[in-house]
N, C-alpha and C positions, 0 to 999 in steps of 0.2 A: 748275408755275410756270415752270421753265426751258424746258419744251417750248413754252409759249406765247410766251416771250421770243424763242426761236429763230424761231418762226413769224412774229412781227410784224417782226423784223429782216429776214428773208429776203423778206417781201412788201413791205417798205418800200423795198427797194433800187431798183426802177425809178423811183421818184419823185426819187431823187437823180440821179446820173449827169450827163446833159447839162444839167439845170437848174442845178446848182451851178457848172458850168463857165461858164455865161452870166450868173451873178448879178452879178459886178462890172460887166459891160456894161449890165445893167439899171439899176444904181445910177448909172452914168455918164449915163444918159438922164433920170434923175429928180433927181439931186443926193443927197448923203449923207443929210441929215436926212429929206427926203421919201422917199428910198429905204428907209430903216429903217422909216418909218411904213408903207410899202406892204408890206414884208416881214411886219410884224406884222398889218396889216389882212387881207392874203391868207391868212395862217396862221389867224387867228381865224375868217374866213369859211369856210375849209376845215374847221376844227375843228367848226363848227356844222353843216356839211353831214354830217360823219361822225357827229355826235351824233344828227342826225335819222335817219340810217340805223340806228343802234342802236335807236331808238324804234320805227320802222316794222317792224323785224325781228320785233317781238313779235306782229305780226299774222299771221304765217305759221308753219308747222310748225317747231318748234325744230330747228336743224341744217340747214335747207333754205332759208335766206334767200338771195335773189339779186335782181338787177334784174328778171329775168324773172318770178319768182313774185310779187314785190310789184306789178309792173305789172298782173298778172291781177286783183288786187283793187282797183285804182285806175282805170287807163285801159287796159284790155286791147287795144282797137283801136289805141292809140297806141304799143304796146310796140315796134313796129318802129323808131320814132324813137329810142327809148332805145338799141337795139342799134346804130343808125347812129352815135350819139354815141360809144359805147364803141369801135366799130370805128375811127372817125376818130382818136380820141385815141391808141389803141394803135398804129395804123399810123403816125401822124405821129411819135410818139416813137421807134418803131423806125427810121424814116428818119433821125432825128437821130443815132442811134447809129452808123449807117453813115457819116454825114458826119463824125463825130468820128474814126472810124478813118481816113478819108481825110485829115483835117487832121494827125493825129499821126504816122502811120506814116512819112511821108517824113522828118520830123525825127528820129525814132528811128533810121532807117537812116543818116541823115547823121552821127549821133553814133557809131554802131557800125561803120560801114564806112569804109575809107580813102578819102581824096579821089581818089587815083589810080584806084581801082576804080570810083568813081562817075563819073569822067570817061570811062572806057571803057564804062560801062553806065548812062547817064543815066536809063534807064527805071526804075531802082530807086527813084527819087524821085518817080515818077508816082503821084498819089493814086488814080487809077482802077485802077491795077494792084493796089494793096494792098486796096482795097475788094473787088475780084474775088477775090483770094486768100483773104481772110478769109471770104468767102461760102462757101468750101469747108468751113470749120469750122462756120459758122452753119447752113447748109442741112440737114445731117443732124439737127441738134438740133431744128429747126423741125417736122420730120415726126413727132416723137414724140407719142404721145397723152398721156402722163403725164410731166410735167416734175419729178416728185419727185426724180429722180436729180440734178437740178441744184441742189437746195436748199443743200447744204453747199458746193458750188463757188461759189454766189452769195454765201454768207456770207464766204468767203475774199475774193471780189472786192470786197465791200463795204468791206473794210479799206482799199482804195485811196482811198475817199472821205476817210477819216481822214488818210491820208498826204497827200492834196491840201491839206487844211486846214492841216496842219503846214507844208507847203511854202510856201503863200501867206503864212502868218504869219512864217516865218523870212526870206523874201525882203523882207518889209517892214522887219523889224528890222535885217537885214544886207543892204542893197541891193547889187545887182551893178552895177559901173561901166558895164556895157554897156546897162543899162536907161535909157531916156530917158523921163522922166515928163512928161506933158502937164499943162495947167491942171486945177485941181480945183474942182468946183462943190460948195459945202458946203450951200447952202440949197435950191435948187430947179432945175427944168429950164429950159433956155434956149429950147427948142422944144417946143410942146405936141404937135405931130404926132410928133416923135421919142419923146416920153414915152409917148403912147398906143400907139405902135407896139411899144414894148418892155414895156409893162405886162403883156401876157399871159405873159411869161416868169415873172413872180412867180406867176401862177396855175398854170401847168403844173408848176412846181417842187414844188407841194404835192399834185398830183393822185395820190391813192391810193384814191379811192373805188371804183374797179372791183375792188379787192382787199378792200375793207372787209367785204363780206358773207361772203367766205371766212374772214376772220379771226373774225368773229362766230360762224360755224358751228363753227370748230375750237376755240374757247375752251371749256374744261371748265366753268368758272364763267361762266355767261351772265347773271349779275346786271348790272343797269344800272351799278352802281358799278364793277365790275371792267372792263366794256367801256369805260366812260368813262375809266378810269385808263390803259388801254393806248393809246387814241387820243390822249389828252393827252400821254403820253410821246412818242409818234411825232411829233406836230406840234411839240411844244416842242423836241425834239432837232433837227428839221429847221430850225426857226426860228433857233436859236442858230448852227448851222453855216452857214446862209445869211448871217446878219448878219456873222459873223466873216470868211467867205470874201469876201463882197461888199465890205465896207468895206476890208479889208486889200488885196484885189486892186486895188480902184479907187485907193486911196492909193499903191500901188506904181507904177501906170502912168498914172494920171490919165485925161484924155480920149483918150489914145492907146490905151486898152484896146480889144480886139476881143471878139467874142462867144464865143471859146474861150480862156480865160485861160492854160491850161497850154501852149498853142501859142506863147505870147509869151516865155516864159523863155529865157534864153541857154542854149546847149548846155553842159551839165555833167552829172555823174553823177546828182545829185539830181533834176534836171529830167527826165533820160532815164528814171530809175526811175519817176517819177510818171507820165510818158506811157505807159510800158508797163503800169502798173497800171490806168490809165483805159481803155486799149484792151482789157485783159482784162475789166474791168468791163462795158463796153458790148457786147463780144462775147457774153458770157453773158446779158446782159440782153435782147438782141434776141429770142431764142426765148420769153422770158417775156412779151414784148409780142405776139408772133405768136400765141401760144396763145389768149388772150381775143379777139384780133382775129378769128381764125378761127371761134371759137364764135359770135360775134355775126354774122359774115357768113353762117354756116350758118343761123341763125334768120331772117336777112333773105331768103335764098334760099328757105327753106321758106315764108315768108310769101307771097312772090310766086308760088310754085308752087301754093299753095292759094288764090290770089287773095284772101288776107286773110279767108277764111271761117272759120278756126279762131279764133273770138272768145275762147274760153278763160275764161270764158263770159260772156254778157251778164248772167247772174244775179249776178255778183260786183260788185254796185253798192255804194253807200254804205250801203244798208239790206238786211237779209235778208228772207226771205219773210214773216216775222211783223211786219215794220215796225220791228224793233229795230236801233239803230245799231251799226255794227261796232266791236268793242272788242278790245284786245290779248288774246292767249292767256294763260292762267295755267298754272302748272306742273302743276296737278292735272287739267288737261283731257287725258285720254288718247286720246279718240276725236276726231280732228280732221275726220272726214267727216260727223258728225252734230251736230245742235244738242243743247244740254243739255235735260234733261227739261222744264224750265220754258219752253223756247223762248227763253231769254234770251241764248244764245250764238250767234254767227253761223256759217254754214257756212264752214269754213276750207279752204284749199288743202292737199292732201297731195301732196308730191313723190313721183314714182315711185321706188321703192326699187330698181328694176332697174339692174344695172350697164350703163351705156351703152357701155362698152368691149367688151362681149361681142359677138363677131361673129355669134353665133346669135340675136341679139335679134330678136323678132318685129316686124312692121310697127307703125307708130305707131297707138296707140289713143286715141280721143278720148271722154271721158266727162264728164258734167256735174259730177262731183265731183273731177276730177283734171285739171290742165292738161297740155297736150301736152308730152312730153319729146322734143325733136327729136333723133333719133339721127343721129350723124355716121358715115356709112359710110366704109369705107376708101377707096373710089373718090372720094367727095366730099372727104375729108380731103386726099388727094393733089392734087386739082384746086384747092381753095381755097388750100391752102398754097403751091402753085406760083404762083398769081395774086398772092398777097400778096408773096412773095419777089421775083417779077419786077418788080412795080410799085415796090417799095421800092428795089430795086437800080437801076432806071432813074432814079428821082428823085435818089438819092444821087450818081449819076454826073454829073447835070446841075446840081444845086444845091450851092453851096459855102458858103453862109452858114448857120451853125448858128442864129444869132439869128433869121433869117427863118423857118426851119422851126419853131422853138419858138414864135414869135409867132403863126403861123397855127394851129398845134395848140392853143396856149393860148386863143386867141380863139374856137375852135370846140368841139372835143371836150372839152378840159379844163374849159372854162367850163360846158358842159352837164352833165358828170359831177359836178363839184365843187359847183355851185350850183343849177342849174336842176332837175335830176332829184331830188336829195334834197329840195329845197324843194317840188316838186310832190307828192311822196309824203307829206311831212310835213303839208302843207296839207290834203290829201285825208283823211288818216287820224287826225290828232291833234286833240283838242279838239272833236270833233263831237257828243259826248254832251251831253244836257241837264244831266247832273250834272258836267260837266267843271269843273275848278277854274280859277281865274284863271291859274295857271301853265301849265296845258295849253292854254288859249286863247292865252296869250302865245306859246307855241311855235308854234301854228297860224299866227298872223299874222306872226311872225318868219320862219317858213318862206316865207310869201308874199313878204315883203320880200327874202329871199334869191333867190327866183325873179326878182323885178324887177331886183335888182342884177346877176344873171347875164346876163339878156337885154340890159341896158344895156351891160355890158362887152363882150358878144359883138358887138352891132351897131356900136358906136362903134369899138372896137379893130380889128375885122376890116375895116371901111371904111378906116381909116387905113392899116393894113398893106398892103392890096391896091391902094389908089388914091392915097393922099396921101403916104405915107412912102417917097419915092424916094431 
C-alpha cells in the first residue's frame, strides 16, 4: 500500500510544477466563479480519461499496458500520432520548467547577494545565465536510461508545492504593503480571446495520462476499484490545490497577476525559500519529462526508418479470426498468445520480456503474435537526448512567458493525451460486444464525447493562442 502511494506521488509530480504557478493567471482570464468551474470541469474530464485508461488496460497483458501496446489493438497504423502527442506534451512542459528557472533565479540572487556586488557584476541577474548554469545539472540526468534514482529526490521536491500553497494563503491573510492589488473579476471573463488563450493552462495542469499506464502496471492490486481509487485521489488532490492556489493568488494580486505567481512576491525570506524550492522542483522534473519524450521520439524515428511497414499487426482489429469481438483479459487467462479452446478469447498482445536496457540485445524481431519492442541503442539515446536538450534550451532562452508555453502545450499535447487518445481507445474497445450492458455502452459513447471535446478545445484554443490572443 505505501509503495503504491509513493509511486503515485512521485509520478504525479510533473503535473504540478509550472501548472500550479500559472493557475492564478488562468483564473484572472476567466473570473473567479467561472475559473473554479473550469478547474472542476478540467479535473473531471481528466479523471474520466484516466478511468478509460484503466478500462482499456484490461485488453493487454497485465503489467504491460502502454499507449504503444493499446494502439496495436486499436489503430496500429496511427500509433505514430500518439507518440507525437506524448512527445509534444513532455517537451513543452520541459521547456516551461526552464522558463521558470529563468524567471526565479535572478530574484533569488537579488535576495541573497549584496547590492554592491550586483552593481559590479550585473550578469548575475541575467536569466539566460542561470538557465545555462542549471543545464549543467540537468543534462547529466537526462542521459540516464533509468530515472529510478530520482524517485526519492522528486518526492522531496514535491514538498515545495505544499510550501507554495501555504505561501500563497499566508500572503492573502497577511498581505504585504508592497503588493499592489488590481481589479478583481468575480463572475466571468472580460475578453473571450484572453479566456480561450489561457484555458489550456487548466488542461495541462492535470495532464498525467502519460504516466497512468506505468502506475497501472506497478500497482499490485490491479482491480478496477483499486485503480479508480488512486486516480481519484490524485485528481482530487490536484483539484483542491489548484483552487486554493488559484483563488488566493488571484485575490492577492487581482488583475495585476502574471503567469508565474511566485515571481511577484516581494523580496523576503519566505518568498526566497519558496522560489528556491520551486527551482529545485523544476530542475528535477525536467529529466522526468525528457525520458518519455525521448522514448516517443525513438518510436517516431523507428516508424519513419521502416516507412511505417511495421503494422504490428493488421490482424489486431476489432474482431479476431473467429469473428469474436475483442474482450478484456481475465485473471485466469495465462496464455496470452493463443485463443481459448472454445475460440472465444481474442489473440492478445504479449509484451517482450527482454530487458531493453541490455546492450547485447539482438536486433528487432517482428512476429504476428508480438508487437515490435523498439530498442533504444546507446548511440540513439545520446543523439535524441542531445536534440531534445538543445531545442528546449534554445526555446527557453527566447521565450519568457510561462503562460504562452503552457497555453500552446495545453492546447496540443496535453489535450491529445488527456482527452483525445483515451477517448479513442475507449470508443474502440469498450461496449462493442453484443452482450454489452447499458453502462458499458454509456462508457463507449461518453468516450466519443471526450474525443469531440478534446478536438474542439484543441482547434479553438490553439487558434486563439497563435493568431488572436496578442
